[in-house]
TORLOMI-51614 format. One line per 2 residues: number of its first residue (from 1); their letters; for each residue x, y, z of C-alpha. Coordinates in pm, whole numbers. Example, Ala and Ser with C-alpha at 12.3 -4.5 7.8 and 13.67 -1.06 7.14 Angstrom:
1	AS	1230/-450/780; 1367/-106/714
# end
This chain:
1	MS	11287/13416/11356; 11514/13269/11627
3	FS	11424/13121/11964; 11612/13033/12283
5	LR	11494/12873/12606; 11565/12860/12977
7	FR	11375/12597/13169; 11300/12400/13483
9	FV	11086/12094/13549; 10796/12049/13791
11	AQ	10742/11672/13780; 10478/11430/13899
13	LG	10551/11068/13804; 10422/10739/13938
15	AA	10718/10541/13811; 11058/10431/13933
17	FL	11212/10694/13702; 11133/11046/13834
19	MA	11216/11391/13697; 11425/11676/13843
21	LG	11185/11882/14052; 11142/12257/14099
23	VV	10793/12240/14258; 10604/11914/14340
25	QG	10230/11922/14270; 10036/11770/14555
27	TS	9799/11475/14527; 9562/11318/14778
29	AQ	9669/10999/14955; 9405/10798/14773
31	QP	9499/10907/14417; 9776/10753/14199
33	LG	10049/10991/14094; 10002/10922/13719
35	TA	10268/10977/13453; 10235/11350/13370
37	FT	10488/11610/13478; 10493/11989/13460
39	YQ	10749/12170/13248; 10826/12538/13312
41	GR	11050/12735/13083; 11147/13078/12961
43	LT	11133/13147/12585; 11306/13428/12401
45	DA	11220/13532/12046; 11496/13715/11852
47	GA	11681/13774/12180; 11384/13928/12367
49	PA	11142/13755/12613; 10856/13612/12405
51	TG	10494/13707/12465; 10193/13557/12285
53	SY	10073/13214/12169; 10327/12952/12056
55	DF	10304/12590/11941; 10549/12343/12102
57	EM	10662/11999/11986; 10815/11769/12253
59	RL	11001/11440/12187; 11217/11205/12398
61	FG	11549/11055/12286; 11798/10810/12435
63	SP	12101/11030/12366; 12190/11403/12383
65	TE	12236/11420/12002; 12093/11215/11714
67	GV	11973/10875/11835; 11628/10714/11811
69	QV	11310/10878/11940; 11151/10707/12243
71	GP	10777/10726/12301; 10520/10954/12133
73	TL	10554/11308/11994; 10358/11565/12195
75	TL	10225/11870/12008; 10099/12155/12227
77	DD	9910/12423/12033; 9862/12788/12133
79	VA	10056/12780/12463; 10038/13117/12639
81	VA	10381/13276/12689; 10405/13593/12904
83	AG	10732/13787/12937; 10909/13470/12823
85	AF	10757/13241/13090; 10531/12944/13016
87	TV	10415/12625/13189; 10295/12305/13017
89	QL	10192/11954/13123; 10382/11671/12949
91	DF	10266/11310/12955; 10476/11059/12760
93	GS	10328/10769/12961; 10538/10535/13172
95	AP	10677/10319/12888; 10967/10552/12787
97	FG	11103/10567/13144; 11300/10285/13297
99	TD	11664/10257/13393; 11802/10431/13082
101	RR	11878/10803/13057; 11639/11028/12859
103	WL	11681/11368/12687; 11397/11608/12596
105	QM	11404/11761/12243; 11187/12073/12203
107	AV	11078/12270/11896; 10864/12585/11868
109	RP	10674/12794/11614; 10437/13096/11638
111	GA	10087/12988/11742; 9917/13139/11439
113	ST	10137/12951/11186; 10108/12605/11038
115	GT	10468/12586/10920; 10756/12378/11044
117	FT	10883/12388/11404; 11219/12546/11496
119	PL	11426/12297/11703; 11574/12427/12033
121	TP	11919/12306/12128; 12071/12146/12318
123	RQ	11843/11860/12429; 11773/11866/12805
125	EL	11846/11555/13012; 11572/11434/13246
127	TP	11744/11327/13572; 11609/11131/13876
129	TP	11477/11327/14172; 11679/11330/14497
131	TA	11392/11159/14685; 11167/10893/14529
133	LV	10800/10949/14619; 10655/10607/14551
135	AT	10699/10326/14294; 10378/10236/14115
137	RA	10533/9928/13964; 10832/9704/14040
139	NT	11079/9626/13769; 11181/9287/13917
141	VA	11068/9048/14191; 11323/8821/14356
143	AG	11288/8451/14275; 11073/8274/14536
145	AV	10978/8598/14708; 10598/8547/14671
147	GA	10452/8272/14890; 10105/8163/15002
149	AA	10087/8440/15262; 10146/8713/14997
151	ID	9876/8614/14749; 9509/8707/14738
153	PA	9339/8365/14736; 9028/8515/14577
155	TV	9222/8587/14257; 9539/8372/14278
157	QA	9525/7991/14317; 9734/7833/14591
159	RI	9948/7530/14498; 9724/7226/14424
161	TG	9854/6950/14648; 9560/6710/14669
163	QC	9501/6413/14440; 9230/6154/14379
165	AA	9259/5777/14417; 9232/5534/14129
167	GS	8873/5503/14002; 8791/5863/14087
169	SI	8858/6208/13938; 8886/6569/14055
171	RQ	8550/6744/14070; 8656/7066/14247
173	VN	8977/7254/14345; 8957/7456/14668
175	AD	9126/7792/14738; 9385/7631/14965
177	GS	9491/7379/14699; 9294/7080/14831
179	VV	9065/6887/14594; 8720/6723/14603
181	CQ	8704/6384/14424; 8420/6181/14270
183	SD	8385/5822/14149; 8436/5748/13778
185	LV	8142/5500/13783; 7834/5710/13719
187	GG	7597/5420/13637; 7597/5040/13598
189	GT	7468/4756/13381; 7589/4526/13102
191	VS	7522/4468/12726; 7454/4105/12644
193	AV	7435/4132/12261; 7451/4377/11965
195	TA	7241/4300/11658; 7303/4462/11312
197	GA	7012/4681/11203; 6891/4782/10852
199	GL	7178/4845/10611; 7440/4698/10853
201	TG	7625/4370/10856; 7822/4175/11120
203	GT	7573/4106/11405; 7463/3956/11632
205	IT	7769/4014/11859; 7766/3869/12212
207	TA	8133/3891/12303; 8350/4067/12038
209	GT	8312/4146/11665; 8269/4414/11398
211	IG	7958/4579/11260; 7987/4751/10918
213	IA	7773/4902/10640; 7638/4636/10409
215	PG	7694/4679/10030; 7401/4890/9905
217	GI	7279/4910/10260; 7225/5291/10263
219	TG	6908/5392/10080; 6775/5736/9996
221	AM	6516/5710/10268; 6796/5681/10525
223	VA	6959/6016/10422; 6809/6330/10572
225	SG	6712/6607/10333; 7008/6842/10276
227	AI	7251/6617/10462; 7488/6575/10164
229	GL	7693/6886/10090; 8032/6975/9944
231	AQ	8210/6815/10240; 8040/6479/10180
233	ID	8087/6438/9804; 8381/6299/9610
235	AS	8452/6593/9374; 8626/6362/9126
237	QV	8297/6177/9074; 8021/6419/9179
239	QA	7989/6774/9035; 7957/7067/9275
241	RV	7669/7306/9212; 7723/7538/8912
243	AA	7593/7867/9051; 7758/8128/8825
245	SC	7697/8211/8460; 7892/8357/8170
247	AN	7858/8724/8076; 7710/8845/7749
249	GT	7952/8802/7464; 8117/8495/7622
251	FL	8051/8121/7613; 8089/7833/7862
253	RA	8408/7644/7781; 8438/7415/8088
255	IA	8322/7371/8449; 8572/7327/8734
257	AN	8529/7062/9005; 8413/7332/9250
259	GT	8138/7445/9012; 8311/7756/8876
261	PD	8239/7812/8505; 8530/7869/8269
263	CA	8409/8139/8029; 8577/8265/7712
265	AL	8499/8553/7479; 8301/8470/7170
267	PT	8540/8458/6878; 8511/8793/6700
269	PP	8751/8972/6472; 8955/9237/6657
271	KT	8845/9502/6412; 8597/9542/6131
273	GV	8662/9771/5836; 8383/9910/5618
275	VI	8382/10142/5317; 8195/10462/5395
277	AA	8278/10652/5074; 8354/10530/4724
279	EG	8635/10779/4685; 8839/11013/4901
281	RV	9187/11128/4990; 9107/11299/5323
283	AT	8879/11175/5602; 8812/11255/5965
285	IA	8563/11159/6235; 8398/11320/6539
287	RN	8141/11232/6806; 7891/11434/7007
289	DG	7787/11329/7359; 7807/10959/7267
291	TA	7477/10914/7084; 7600/10977/6728
293	TW	7920/10960/6526; 7984/11177/6219
295	VA	8244/11151/5944; 8365/11393/5677
297	QA	8571/11331/5362; 8697/11508/5052
299	GP	8884/11443/4722; 9022/11347/4485
301	NS	8768/11441/4216; 8595/11697/4437
303	WR	8777/11861/4724; 8456/12010/4864
305	PS	8403/11846/5207; 8098/11626/5260
307	VK	7961/11508/5594; 7720/11239/5714
309	RC	7601/11067/6029; 7716/10708/6086
311	LN	7466/10423/6109; 7584/10347/6465
313	TP	7845/10467/6715; 8114/10227/6579
315	CQ	8044/10385/6235; 7996/10056/6053
317	GV	7835/10247/5769; 7670/10584/5705
319	VS	7310/10694/5662; 7229/10708/5287
321	GF	7560/10850/5169; 7723/11189/5218
323	TA	7580/11539/5196; 7813/11775/5013
325	IS	7865/12111/5181; 7774/12378/4931
327	GG	7684/12689/5127; 8023/12854/5087
329	PS	8157/13069/4804; 8264/12939/4467
331	GT	8615/12806/4444; 8807/12488/4513
333	PQ	8790/12374/4879; 9101/12208/5013
335	HF	9207/12115/5368; 8921/12094/5625
337	SL	8857/12017/5995; 8547/11867/6162
339	AM	8405/11939/6511; 8077/11909/6698
341	TQ	7862/12198/6821; 7717/12192/7173
343	SG	7385/12091/7018; 7551/11771/6893
345	LP	7562/11858/6521; 7873/11875/6300
347	MV	8046/12188/6173; 8331/12211/5921
349	AY	8601/12473/5866; 8784/12465/5534
351	ST	8978/12680/5290; 8855/12772/4946
353	FL	9097/12867/4665; 8974/13167/4471
355	SS	9267/13195/4230; 9614/13055/4177
357	TP	9794/13369/4046; 9825/13517/4294
359	LE	9728/13233/4527; 9415/13349/4710
361	ST	9207/13160/4966; 8943/13229/5229
363	LV	8838/13055/5550; 8484/12912/5542
365	LE	8274/12778/5833; 7961/12575/5768
367	RC	7729/12404/6017; 7445/12155/6007
369	FE	7135/12299/6171; 6909/11992/6188
371	PT	6971/11623/6289; 6991/11476/5937
373	CT	7238/11745/5826; 7049/11798/5502
375	GI	7028/12162/5598; 7359/12349/5604
377	EG	7440/12713/5674; 7764/12907/5661
379	DV	7986/13146/5473; 8329/13307/5465
381	IR	8435/13399/5818; 8781/13530/5733
383	SS	8938/13665/5415; 9185/13931/5531
385	PS	9464/13992/5487; 9430/13993/5107
387	NR	9250/13658/5076; 9555/13473/5208
389	VG	9401/13285/5501; 9268/12948/5606
391	LF	9479/12715/5397; 9494/12488/5701
393	SA	9270/12499/6009; 9179/12329/6336
395	LV	8821/12370/6462; 8668/12324/6811
397	SG	8353/12430/6996; 8439/12679/7271
399	AD	8328/12657/7634; 8041/12895/7545
401	GL	7938/12680/7246; 8070/12923/6986
403	PV	8314/12803/6717; 8688/12864/6768
405	VL	8928/12803/6477; 9308/12806/6453
407	YS	9420/12883/6098; 9731/12964/5893
409	LH	9828/13262/5679; 10034/13245/5357
411	NG	10215/13488/5129; 10005/13426/4819
413	NI	10312/13355/4608; 10456/13052/4438
415	PL	10649/12888/4595; 10416/12908/4894
417	AF	10543/13044/5227; 10347/13049/5554
419	EG	10321/13369/5752; 10207/13272/6100
421	LR	9896/13151/6283; 9579/13326/6396
423	LG	9310/13216/6641; 8959/13321/6543
425	RC	8648/13311/6761; 8289/13357/6651
427	TN	8109/13601/6881; 7757/13482/6796
429	NT	7578/13171/6668; 7570/13283/6305
431	CN	7942/13367/6314; 7888/13691/6124
433	AF	8107/13857/6387; 8461/13726/6430
435	TT	8755/13825/6653; 9116/13723/6592
437	TS	9428/13684/6803; 9780/13650/6661
439	IT	9944/13327/6778; 10280/13350/6599
441	PV	10461/13622/6406; 10526/13602/6034
443	GV	10740/13308/5927; 10747/13130/6265
445	AR	10492/12851/6242; 10446/12577/5984
447	PE	10096/12458/5886; 10112/12184/6150
449	FA	9908/12254/6463; 9627/12127/6689
451	LV	9364/12289/6913; 9148/12179/7210
453	IS	8935/12344/7479; 9090/12276/7822
455	GG	9028/12454/8149; 8751/12650/7972
457	VP	8991/12821/7729; 9146/12739/7389
459	VG	9478/12554/7426; 9691/12464/7125
461	VF	10025/12344/6998; 10214/12435/6681
463	ID	10546/12366/6510; 10794/12650/6562
465	GM	11096/12568/6348; 11141/12203/6448
467	EV	10988/12234/6797; 10639/12167/6932
469	RA	10528/12469/7136; 10213/12524/7342
471	FS	9993/12829/7393; 9667/12908/7573
473	CA	9419/13194/7591; 9406/13393/7914
475	AA	9025/13374/7909; 8746/13215/7703
477	DC	8719/13521/7477; 9090/13490/7390
479	AS	9139/13866/7409; 9491/13800/7536
481	LV	9731/13511/7493; 9953/13311/7727
483	TS	10254/13163/7545; 10392/12862/7731
485	DV	10763/12801/7773; 10695/12431/7721
487	TF	10889/12275/7433; 10792/11912/7376
489	EE	11053/11828/7111; 11365/12019/7019
491	RS	11490/11830/6712; 11252/11728/6439
493	AR	10887/11752/6550; 10602/11738/6300
495	FP	10224/11700/6276; 10107/11727/6641
497	SM	9763/11616/6761; 9589/11684/7095
499	AV	9320/11547/7326; 9204/11623/7680
501	GA	9183/11344/7938; 8930/11287/8217
503	NG	9172/11468/8452; 9128/11787/8247
505	RP	9487/11787/8118; 9584/11770/7748
507	VV	9810/11510/7591; 10007/11576/7270
509	AF	10119/11318/7013; 10364/11403/6734
511	GS	10612/11250/6491; 10987/11307/6496
513	DG	11315/11160/6378; 11316/10981/6715
515	GL	10982/10812/6644; 10619/10868/6741
517	KL	10608/11040/7082; 10355/11149/7341
519	AR	10384/11426/7602; 10145/11484/7894
521	CR	10067/11836/8014; 10085/11882/8391
523	DA	9805/12140/8404; 9493/12225/8207
525	VC	9658/12499/7997; 9982/12311/7934
527	NR	10215/12556/8110; 10413/12251/8224
529	SD	10462/11906/8077; 10630/11572/8136
531	AP	10916/11464/7912; 10789/11300/7590
533	VV	10762/10920/7587; 10863/10729/7274
535	LD	10567/10515/7162; 10708/10373/6836
537	AT	11078/10428/6773; 11039/10301/6414
539	AT	10783/10567/6316; 11043/10817/6192
541	GP	10931/10893/5837; 10811/11234/5716
543	EV	10465/11086/5656; 10398/11013/6028
545	TS	10075/11185/6133; 9855/11098/6427
547	AV	9525/11143/6608; 9501/11094/6985
549	AV	9215/11023/7228; 9204/10938/7600
551	TA	8991/10664/7762; 8776/10727/8071
553	DG	9045/10566/8291; 9312/10802/8154
555	RP	9493/10577/7898; 9593/10752/7573
557	VI	9510/10583/7240; 9693/10695/6926
559	AY	9607/10620/6562; 9893/10704/6328
561	LK	10033/10670/5978; 10367/10486/5953
563	DF	10527/10352/5635; 10194/10450/5476
565	TI	10000/10196/5684; 9738/10277/5951
567	NL	9849/10175/6302; 9715/10199/6657
569	IS	9884/10214/6998; 9676/10152/7311
571	CG	9874/10264/7616; 9887/10030/7915
573	NA	9869/10316/8166; 9812/10691/8182
575	TC	10182/10769/8128; 10227/10521/7837
577	TS	10536/10383/8014; 10431/10015/8027
579	GN	10184/9770/7880; 10150/9954/7546
581	VQ	10004/9743/7261; 10078/9831/6896
583	TT	9848/9704/6619; 9845/9748/6242
585	ID	9491/9849/6145; 9531/9837/5768
587	AA	9825/9813/5529; 9646/10064/5307
589	RT	9920/10156/5059; 10295/10207/5044
591	DT	10291/10443/4746; 10394/10786/4875
593	SD	10260/10984/4581; 9908/10845/4611
595	LL	9875/10894/4985; 9953/11265/4988
597	SF	9628/11443/5063; 9737/11788/4951
599	QL	9985/11885/4683; 10047/12241/4572
601	EG	10363/12375/4409; 10594/12137/4590
603	LA	10401/12139/4923; 10292/11786/5014
605	LP	10121/11683/5339; 10027/11323/5426
607	SR	9674/11230/5525; 9595/11237/5897
609	PG	9377/10953/6036; 9062/11032/6235
611	LV	9002/10874/6578; 8717/10861/6831
613	LN	8640/10619/7115; 8321/10415/7131
615	GS	8341/10369/7508; 8697/10239/7531
617	LP	8692/10087/7179; 8881/10282/6909
619	VV	8710/10380/6582; 8957/10495/6312
621	TY	8876/10669/5983; 9130/10679/5698
623	PD	9163/10678/5317; 9257/10344/5160
625	MA	9476/10444/4867; 9488/10089/4731
627	TG	9118/10112/4645; 9052/10487/4659
629	HV	8788/10430/4929; 8736/10600/5264
631	KT	8711/10341/5545; 8637/10314/5915
633	AS	8799/10046/6131; 8582/9969/6434
635	CT	8782/9783/6701; 8610/9514/6909
637	TD	8878/9521/7183; 9060/9806/7359
639	TC	9384/9717/7178; 9221/9628/6843
641	R	9374/9281/6861
# end
């Protein structure tokens, strides 16, 4: 859309600088002219006279091109234009106009739009009128031009010329500059003697002398109640009122001169570690709405998962040991994942080996159905194709409260080969009906993946070759899939983990040859992401696994395995670009062979730590291979230091 303009001005200004006139608008003799002027123009749109509503933008400049804007910007909305002609009132005030030249810059857009304005060129110079109407203000007054005859004596004082004699002072100044004087002596009399009263010393004085305060002369009875405040005390000798107190968990270390207490945190260890199981090679942790924390563990003597509620939210112990899950089929359970139902009770997905030649396994889902979790229900939810499913899984509770599980397929042969990922969704509470969606084709994905619910739909990441890729379901039922073009790492990614922040966007942590990294999705379904940030450049080993959580203020927290020790990084901000604090939770073991949680025909996967937040305080679950115990580390500070 292109515009052009023909114009003329109809001006009405009450300033020394007047505009070029086409028609002068009349005013009564008793009214000031003001600063507004009328602008008339002719607008064409695409070469034809414009008709309709248009928005105009008017600005003043001190030069015909470029230069600095002078005065305000006027925006005129929905100006009626008929056959190209329009008339508007412009009022930039008087300040922009003086003795310098001014040019008017105009821009236009259709009245119904909210887009940008199209500038009209060239700028139009505003020139003085041939005849000045009247000046509402003078730019300069000649020196000495205003005398007594020109002033209004009611508002302007004439020169004060009078003066008072010695012993008198001015009492009044008249309008003509004369003064009225009065005597300085208001009264009379003499003092014959001054005697020192109570608490004073130095009297009686009859001619000249000094009266002072006697030592100890001021008694309490002489001081009015409340007369001594902060301004009267010597703070080096007298303590100001201590009005504040120390918060719970802190102690009073000192008091400043102004009464401010100096408080310090009670000395507590940064983290406390407790044994929650006498033996175990795999452990994880989950929380419901914040009222209970649950842990699960398995191995080495029995790989059947067991689950129990913690004594408290920091999980500094469990309630009377673990309850072994036994509702599934016979076989040898292996890898498992733990999640919470919408009712706040735990559920576990795990694989069960039925035979080793050929290698057959099924995917089992079991759930606690009462608060103590002594009652468990569940069964095989997936066995096809050919009992080669569920060797590894990731479990979440969907937006509708029904379980959703991401699981792997394998070829059933030795050596083992993985044949893609499937996403399964229970369609009822008993999970006896199950729908599946293919995530990757055969041979694409490795058994390293993570799953969350974000934006009301399942969102996950998986390892494709050596890359971390994201996917999401198009709807909560996952009938169709949206594969993201996002690739978080293009070299050597492994073992991703996910969490969703308070902003509704997932974050992804993963290991690589470049160290432990974290990427932040830019939307709820991870169709876009920021570039990964390196959290620990030294965490490059093949054993690096992680678990990630996000605090209420948006800061990611990552528990991870490095050099076969349990570590924690608390990010200093939401992007993990500054203020990050790294802490070693436990130097559990450096023996690679003992810390592998799953070994089968040459396949070895390191144990992944579990992580939840107790408020902003991390709680980490992990196997201690030095003792064979399963432990929780409950941090007492955000950084676990």
